N, C-alpha and C positions, 0 to 999 in steps of 0.2 A: 636518704640524704647523708652527707658526710661520707661515710664509707664503712663497710663492715671490717671488723678486725680479722684480717686473713693473712696468714703467713705461709708462703710456699704453696699457695693454691689449696687451702684447707679443704679436705674432704671429711665431712663429719658423719658419713654413713656408717652404720654399725658394722664392725668387722665380722666377717663370716667365720667365726670360731665358736665352738661350743662353750668354752669357759673363758669369760673375759678376764683379762689380767688387770691388776691394779694400775690405774693411769700413772701414778707416781713411779711405779716400777717400770712401766713401759718407757717412760721418758727419762728414767734414771735420775730423778730429782727427789728431794725430801718433802715432807708434808708442809714444812714451813718455808719452802722456796718462794722467792719473790716472782712477780709476773715476768720480770726481765729474764730471770734464770730459766723459767719454764719456756719462755719464748726462744731463748738461745738454744736450749736443748732440743726443742722441736725443729728448729731450722736445720740443725746438723743431721738429725735422723731423717727428716723429710727429704733432704737432698740425697742422703745415702741410699734410701730405699725407693726413691721416685721411680715409677714404671719406665720412664724414658731411659733411665740408666740401667735398668734390669729387665729388658724385654724378654730375655730367655730364662728368667728366674721367677717362677710363680710364687715362691715363698716370699720373695722381696715385696711383691705386690700386696700380699696379705699383711706383711709387716708395715707397709706404708699405710694401709687402711687402719691398722691398729694404732699406729703412731698418731695419725690424723684424728681418729676418734678420741683418743686420750687427750689430745690437745684441745679438742672442741669442748671437753668437760672442764679442764683445768684453766683454760683461758677465759671462761665465762664465770664471773664471781658468783652468780646465783647457782649455776650448775655445780660449781666446785663446792659451795656450801652444802648443797643437797647431798652430794656424794660423800662429803666428810661426815655428815650426820647419819646417813642411812644407806650408803652404798649405791649400787646400781638400781636397786628397787625404787629409789626415789626419783629416778630419771625417767622421763617419758621418751623412750627410744623412738617411738613412732613420730614424735614431733621434731626430731632432729633433722637437719638439712640432708637432702639427698644430692650427692655430687657424683659426677662421672668424669674420669680423666680421658678426654678425647684423644690425647696424644698416644694412648695405648689401645685405642679401639680399632677393630677391623672394620671393613666396609659395611658388612651386614649390621653390626652393632651400631655403627654411626648412623646408618639409615633409620634404625629402630629408635635411636635417641632423637633424631630429627623429627620423626613422625610424632613422637610424644610431645615434643616442643610445639609443633604446629597445632596439636590438639589442645594445647593450653596447660599441659602438665609441666610445672616448673622443674627444670633440670639444671642444677648448677654444675659447672665444669671447672676442673682444676686448670692451673696455668702450667704451661710447658716448663719442664725442668731446665731446658736450655735457656729460656728467657730469664729465669731466676738466677741461674749460675752466671750468665753474662752480666747481669746487673750486680750481683754480689762481687764479681771480679772487677767491676768497673770498666768493662770493655764495650759498653753500649755507646751508641752515638746519641748525644743529647742535643736537640734542636732548641733554640731560644723561643720562648712564647711570652712576649712583652705584655704587661697588663694593659687591658683595653683593646687587644687585637684578637683575631681569630685565625686559625690555620686549618685548611682542609687537606684530606689525603685519603689514601686507600692502604689498608694494612692486610697482609696475608693472614690466613688462618693460622692460629697458634704462634703468631709473631706479634711483636709490639713496637710501636713508635714512641720514643722517649722525648720529653719536653722539659726544659728548665724554666721555671717561673721565678723571676727575681723581684722581690718586693722590698720597699723601703720601710723604715720604722713607722712612718705615718700611715702607710697602707696597711701594715700589719695591725696597727691599733684599730683601724676602721673595719677590717675584716676582708677576706678574700673568698671569691666563689670561682670554682673551676667547673665548667659544664661541657659535655660532649653530646652532640646530636647527630642523627643520621636520617636524611630525607629518604634514603633508600630502605629504611627500616632494618638496617644491618644489626646483627647481634655482636656486642662488644663488651669489654670491661674497661672501666676507668680505674687506674691504679695509682697509688701514692707510695713513694719509696722514701725511707729515712736513710740518712747517712750512716754507713756502717763503720765500725772501728777499723776495719781493714782497708778502708778507702773506697769501697764500693757502695752499693745501695741494697737495702733489704726491704722487702715488701711489708708495708705496714697496714694499708687499707685498700679495699677494693669495692667497687660499686658495679653491679651488673646492670646492663641496659634494660629498660622496660618501655613498653609502648606508651606514648604520650600523644594522643591524637593521631596525626598522620606521620609522626616520626617516632624513632626510638631515642631515648635520652638517658643520661646518667649525670649526676652532679655531686660535688663535694662542697660543703659549706663550712667555712671557718670563720664564725661570726661572734666569738667570745661568749656564747651561751650554748647550753646543751642542745645539740642538733640530733636528729634521728633519721634513720633510713628505713624504708619499707622492704622487708624481706618476704616475698610472696611464697617462698618455699616452706615457711614455718608451718608445721602440722599439715603439710599438703596431703600426705597419705591418709591421715585421719579425716581430713575434710572430704576426701574422695569417697570414703566409706559412709559418711554422714553429711549429706548436702546442707543440712541446717547449720552444721558446724562451720561451714564456709563463711557464714555471717558472723557468728560469735567469735571465731578465731581470726577474723580478718585483721583486726587491729593488734593482735598479738605479734604480728610481723614487724611492728614498729620497734626498732632496736636502737639503743643509744650508740653514738659514735664516740670512740675513745679520744679522738683529736678534735678539739673545738676551736683551736686558734693556731696560727703560724707565727713564728718569729721572723724578723727581718732577715734577708739573705735569699739564697737560691734554693728552690724546692723542686724535686723531681716528680713528674707525673708521666703516665704512659697510657696509651690506648692499645688494648690487646684485642686482636682479631678472634672473635668467638663464634663466627659463622661455622656451619658444619662442612660446607663444600666450597665456599667462595670467599673472596676478599670482603672486607668490611669497609664501607665508605663512611667517613665521619668528618665533623667539623668541631674543633676544640677551641675554647676561648677562656680567658681568665679576666675577671673584672674585679674592681675594688668596690666595696659596698658603700663608699662615701656618697655616691650619687643615687644609692638605692636605700636610703634610710627608711622611708615609708614601707618599702617592700620587706625590709628586714624585720621591722616591727610587726608587720602582718604575719610573717612567717613564724615568729616567736609566739604570737598570740594563737594562731591556728593550731600549732603543735601542742600548746598547753590544753586547748579545747579537746583535741583528739585524745590526749592522755587522760583527761577527765572522763571522756566518753568511754574509753577502754575500761576504766574502773567501774563505771556504771553498767557496762555490758556484762562484766563478770558477775555482778550481783543479779542483773536481770536474767542471765542465762539460768541461774539456779531457780528463780521464780518461774521462768518459762518451762523448764523441764518438769517441775512439779505440777504446773497447770496442765502440761501436755499429758503427763501420766494420769492425772485425774480425768482429763478428757477422754483418754483411751479407756479408762475404767468405766466411765459413764456410757461411752459408745458401745462397749462390749455388753453392758447390761441392757442397753436399748435393743440391741440385736437379739439378746436372749429373751427379753420380755416380749418382743414382737413375735418371736418363734412360739413362745408359750401361748400367747393369745390366739394366734392362728391355729394352733393345735386344738385348743379348747373349742373354738368355733367349728372346727372340722368335726370334732366328736359330737357337738350339739347337732349339727346338720345330719350326721349319721343316725343319731337317736330319733330325731324327728321324722326322718324318712322311713322309719320302721312302722309308722302308722299308715298302713296301706289298705285299699279296698279288698274285700273277700277274705279278711283275716279270720281264722277259726277261733271261737271262744267257747267256753263251757259254762252253761247256765244250769244250776241245780244238779239233778241227777241225770238229765238227758243232754243231748247235744243238739244244737241248732245253728244255722248259718245266719249271721248278722250282716246285712248289707249296709255299708256306709255311704251308698249312692244317693239317688233322688228319692221322692216321696212314694215311689211305687213298690217299695220293698214290703214283703209279707213275712209275718211271724207265725209259724204253725205251732199252735199249742197242743198239749196232750189231750186226746179225746175229742178234738175238733176236726172238721173237714170243711171243704169249700161248699159242700151241698147241705150243710146242717140247716135246720129250720131257722135258727136265730140269725144266721148269716143272711139267709134269703129275705127274711122280713125286714131286716135293717136295710138291705139293699133296695127293697120295694119302697119303703118309706122315703128314702132319699130321692128316688126317681120321681115320686109324686110331688115332693116339695119343689124340685127343680122345674117340673111342668107347670105348676101353679104360678111360680115366679115369672116365668117367661110369657104366660098368657094374661098378664096384667093389662088392663085398659089404661094406657098412659094418657089417653085423650079425655077420659071421663073426669067428672068433678068429684065424685064421692069415693073413688077407688073401688067401685063394685066390680064383680066378676063379669067376664064375658058371657057366662051362661045366663045370668040374670038379664043382661041386655038383649040377648037374642030371644029370651022368652017373653 
């Protein structure tokens, strides 16, 4: 919401150099320079080294990246504070925005960028130097955009349509909203320009279009309270490496806008064609917040809720990571314990299986075979044989006992023998 603070199509991707120079040195400003002094220094250097103006000079392209990277640090109060305290080590380079200057891309690279865009990888693009220079020189054509009206059009890629929105003191006090939508889901940028001392216009804010249902949209909200915009590219690379971070870092993309109100007079906005291969279709409108008081209050309330939730998530992420680490530790132990138990049971089965039929054992001084099978097994003792008298008598006694048992007179009353009955 509102717009990102972007000068000259800021590219904050880390410069491809081994030793990064001091941002103050790169922009030729002192450590106590004001925001305006840093902004002015950046504008001059960004236009000087812009790839559009130095197509045949690779060194200028690298300097442009270095200038943009330095400005991305010094233009952000928090990043500037971190750098002043601890240098580059305090900055999360992976979390910085990734931008590509399409005006200097070849066909193959443009197709590569378009593919990543379709796959959902957020890729920010710089604004053509020609557009910025024409605006700075005041040579652009500005079309009127009255409050409460809308204008539709098509803008070529890397070109811009400029609009002048004139507001009264009463409208300025109530608040102004400027929105652009595209039913064709075109990719575009909504730009806001400030009056420059030289009579032209310098880029102050930009808002990249994002999908909103069946359309793409971008808006700037000047409602006299702090408004925010959602930058989906924040920590995009880090989130790609850690999918869970996509949730925890999502609200980190909520960035405050530097301009929260407009004064009475004429203000310059532009729609920049950001499609890769074709024109961008759009409808732009400017409305006064007087008739949207309830909506304005809801917006203020919901953004405060989101800010509180962002703080809560920062704390919850620490708890979640700790719990996740503990869960991983317990899971690893579970796997190890399961493996240990399975191994012990395997050893137990192996030992039990060693008790087998026909196993040889040693009894006293001689050897004998012990059968663990049925009741027919025989044990041959020393000095005994199957024909010994003892064995025969025992066998005969058993035979007579069995015969007497089976000749019982079951029909008799006294249990007498069959011999007596027959006699």
